[in-house]
Backbone bond lengths (Angstrom), bond angles and torsions (degrees), N, CA, C in turn:
res aa  C-N    CA-C-N  psi(-1)  N-CA   C-N-CA  omega(-1)  CA-C   N-CA-C  phi
1 M - - - 1.499 - - 1.549 110.67 -
2 S 1.278 117.70 126.96 1.304 121.60 -180.00 1.484 114.55 -110.94
3 R 1.368 117.49 156.67 1.400 119.65 -175.24 1.584 105.87 -110.40
4 P 1.232 122.29 142.72 1.369 124.18 172.55 1.499 109.56 -61.69
5 S 1.439 115.56 140.36 1.454 121.92 -173.45 1.466 114.42 -72.70
6 N 1.355 120.02 -8.81 1.415 120.52 -175.85 1.562 110.46 -91.40
7 L 1.467 118.33 0.52 1.370 119.48 173.95 1.448 114.16 -76.67
8 S 1.349 116.33 163.45 1.468 118.98 179.98 1.574 110.10 -70.62
9 P 1.303 119.46 161.18 1.409 120.72 -176.23 1.537 110.70 -69.23
10 V 1.362 118.10 151.96 1.405 126.55 179.95 1.602 103.71 -92.53
11 H 1.339 114.63 143.20 1.416 120.70 -178.83 1.586 107.66 -106.12
12 Y 1.257 117.53 142.60 1.560 120.90 -177.93 1.570 100.57 -128.31
13 T 1.387 106.33 156.63 1.443 121.21 167.05 1.488 105.54 -125.29
14 I 1.374 118.35 122.09 1.461 120.75 -179.68 1.415 107.03 -110.84
15 R 1.351 113.17 130.88 1.549 121.84 175.63 1.404 110.01 -111.43
16 G 1.355 111.02 158.28 1.492 115.62 174.43 1.515 119.07 73.95
17 V 1.307 118.21 26.22 1.421 125.66 -177.32 1.588 105.60 -69.66
18 P 1.316 119.44 121.76 1.452 117.14 -175.64 1.551 111.10 -71.45
19 P 1.408 114.10 141.68 1.433 120.18 -174.57 1.570 114.42 -45.91
20 E 1.325 118.74 -38.94 1.486 119.51 179.55 1.511 113.33 -68.17
21 V 1.317 116.48 -30.00 1.462 120.39 178.72 1.534 106.55 -75.54
22 D 1.318 118.16 -41.88 1.494 121.90 175.70 1.500 111.28 -54.88
23 R 1.362 114.94 -49.75 1.401 119.70 -177.58 1.596 109.97 -60.79
24 A 1.296 112.99 -48.68 1.546 116.69 -177.35 1.585 109.76 -58.69
25 L 1.322 112.37 -45.29 1.494 116.97 -179.60 1.501 113.49 -58.81
26 R 1.407 112.97 -49.52 1.492 120.97 178.58 1.556 114.26 -59.43
27 L 1.316 113.67 -44.43 1.499 121.93 172.27 1.564 110.19 -56.18
28 K 1.235 114.46 -51.77 1.521 116.78 177.82 1.510 112.40 -56.98
29 A 1.325 115.39 -42.72 1.522 119.50 -177.80 1.494 108.51 -62.84
30 A 1.314 115.00 -39.46 1.532 121.83 -170.74 1.622 101.44 -74.88
31 K 1.263 121.99 -42.80 1.487 121.31 178.50 1.548 109.54 -60.85
32 R 1.314 117.03 -47.74 1.411 120.40 -177.47 1.527 113.98 -76.06
33 K 1.250 117.53 -11.60 1.406 123.87 -178.41 1.630 107.44 63.02
34 Q 1.297 113.93 44.06 1.449 119.54 -177.04 1.592 110.07 -126.81
35 S 1.306 117.40 161.46 1.501 117.71 177.18 1.565 109.87 -70.41
36 L 1.294 112.40 153.05 1.419 122.80 177.88 1.568 106.90 -55.07
37 N 1.309 117.35 -41.21 1.439 122.94 -176.65 1.672 109.06 -63.39
38 R 1.302 114.92 -44.43 1.446 118.77 -179.60 1.493 108.93 -64.31
39 V 1.326 118.23 -42.49 1.509 120.05 -177.45 1.521 109.36 -66.71
40 V 1.265 120.33 -38.67 1.532 126.90 -178.03 1.675 104.76 -64.51
41 L 1.303 111.68 -47.75 1.547 115.58 -179.79 1.603 109.13 -61.01
42 D 1.322 113.29 -46.70 1.453 115.33 -176.46 1.498 110.50 -63.97
43 E 1.314 118.04 -38.41 1.506 123.43 -175.96 1.584 107.12 -71.44
44 L 1.310 121.55 -42.18 1.332 124.39 179.72 1.543 111.29 -66.16
45 T 1.336 116.71 -43.87 1.439 123.48 177.35 1.510 112.79 -56.77
46 R 1.373 113.63 -51.76 1.487 122.32 177.29 1.538 115.07 -55.69
47 A 1.404 110.12 -43.89 1.472 117.25 -175.36 1.552 108.75 -69.92
48 L 1.380 113.96 -38.12 1.498 111.05 -174.65 1.569 115.36 -92.50
49 I 1.305 117.08 -29.21 1.511 113.70 178.19 1.529 112.90 -119.42
50 G 1.386 118.18 -0.89 1.368 120.94 168.94 1.471 118.71 87.58
51 R 1.434 112.22 0.76 1.485 118.07 176.30 1.490 109.09 -158.20
52 P 1.359 114.84 157.80 1.485 115.67 177.57 1.487 110.35 -76.71
53 I 1.323 115.26 153.21 1.442 120.62 173.81 1.493 107.95 -93.43
54 K 1.322 116.20 126.59 1.513 125.39 -175.11 1.605 104.74 -77.72
55 A 1.293 108.97 145.93 1.582 111.86 174.57 1.346 110.01 -68.56
56 D 1.364 120.31 138.34 1.359 123.74 -179.05 1.472 113.93 -114.62
57 F 1.304 114.26 107.65 1.477 123.24 -176.50 1.618 116.41 -102.05
58 S 1.399 111.20 11.79 1.397 117.78 -178.64 1.472 118.41 -54.66
59 D 1.360 117.70 -25.99 1.403 121.84 175.66 1.493 114.48 -71.25
60 L 1.336 117.31 -12.14 1.427 125.09 -174.87 1.616 108.83 -100.91
61 V 1.290 114.63 -24.44 1.454 120.40 -175.09 1.539 110.40 -60.15
62 G 1.346 114.24 125.71 1.449 119.43 175.80 1.556 111.26 83.32
63 K 1.220 121.02 7.28 1.432 124.94 -177.57 1.509 118.65 -95.82
64 W 1.376 111.87 -5.16 1.527 118.13 179.17 1.523 110.05 -67.21
65 T 1.274 113.34 128.07 1.517 120.17 174.59 1.438 107.26 -111.13
66 P 1.483 119.04 120.87 1.464 121.19 178.52 1.477 110.02 -55.72
67 D 1.310 120.26 140.45 1.506 127.87 176.78 1.510 105.43 -134.85
68 P 1.298 114.59 100.94 1.469 115.80 175.67 1.508 117.24 -59.47
69 A 1.326 114.77 -33.86 1.491 115.91 178.23 1.512 109.71 -60.96
70 F 1.332 118.92 -46.98 1.424 128.74 -178.91 1.610 107.82 -58.79
71 D 1.281 113.09 -52.66 1.494 123.85 178.98 1.655 107.92 -50.42
72 G 1.310 113.65 -44.98 1.458 120.97 -176.43 1.483 109.77 -68.94
73 I 1.399 124.06 -37.53 1.384 125.93 177.79 1.500 110.30 -68.74
74 V 1.362 115.81 -47.10 1.526 114.04 174.93 1.449 115.34 -59.80
75 A 1.357 117.59 -43.67 1.494 118.89 177.04 1.487 112.27 -59.16
76 S 1.240 119.95 -35.60 1.594 121.59 -178.51 1.605 107.75 -71.89
77 Q 1.295 117.47 -31.68 1.501 120.53 172.45 1.454 114.93 -65.65
78 R 1.360 116.22 -30.68 1.531 118.92 -178.33 1.504 114.07 -85.46
79 Q 1.242 118.56 0.61 1.489 119.04 175.95 1.464 110.64 -75.78
80 I 1.401 112.38 135.83 1.450 117.59 179.65 1.518 109.96 -96.82
81 D 1.305 117.43 132.64 1.444 121.81 175.23 1.522 108.36 -89.41
82 P 1.273 118.23 105.87 1.530 124.49 -176.11 1.591 110.61 -51.29
83 E 1.290 118.55 -42.37 1.433 122.25 174.51 1.549 116.03 -55.55
84 K 1.194 114.63 -46.54 1.513 120.55 -177.83 1.551 107.96 -79.63
85 W 1.227 113.21 -27.04 1.563 109.51 177.60 1.510 112.09 -70.13
86 Q 1.379 115.89 -31.53 1.440 117.59 -178.11 1.602 111.61 -91.71
87 D 1.299 116.00 -0.07 1.397 117.73 -176.60 1.576 114.56 -75.57
88 D 1.303 117.69 122.47 1.467 118.83 -174.52 1.534 111.97 -100.98
89 S 1.300 119.39 21.76 1.452 126.61 -175.83 1.536 109.25 -68.80
90 W 1.318 115.50 -22.31 1.478 118.90 -171.85 1.543 107.31 -73.90
91 K 1.359 117.91 -20.70 1.468 119.70 -172.87 1.569 111.99 -75.06
């Protein structure tokens, strides 16, 4: 039985994970600098379908709406205050 891909993700709770599997997953997550959840999903996906599923952001492509107010706020945050830049008081 398959689910349409446009449905929201299903959540699982997995009990009884052997300690050696837990250690291996946590080590892999630390090495990859990824969450344990991400590593478990990647490993399950590779084991079951043989390849990782790429993130799909196609629903966001072309959706950006220019917002001059937002652009002004971001630009003001990018301005450097020369006096603070040369301040050595943080040392």
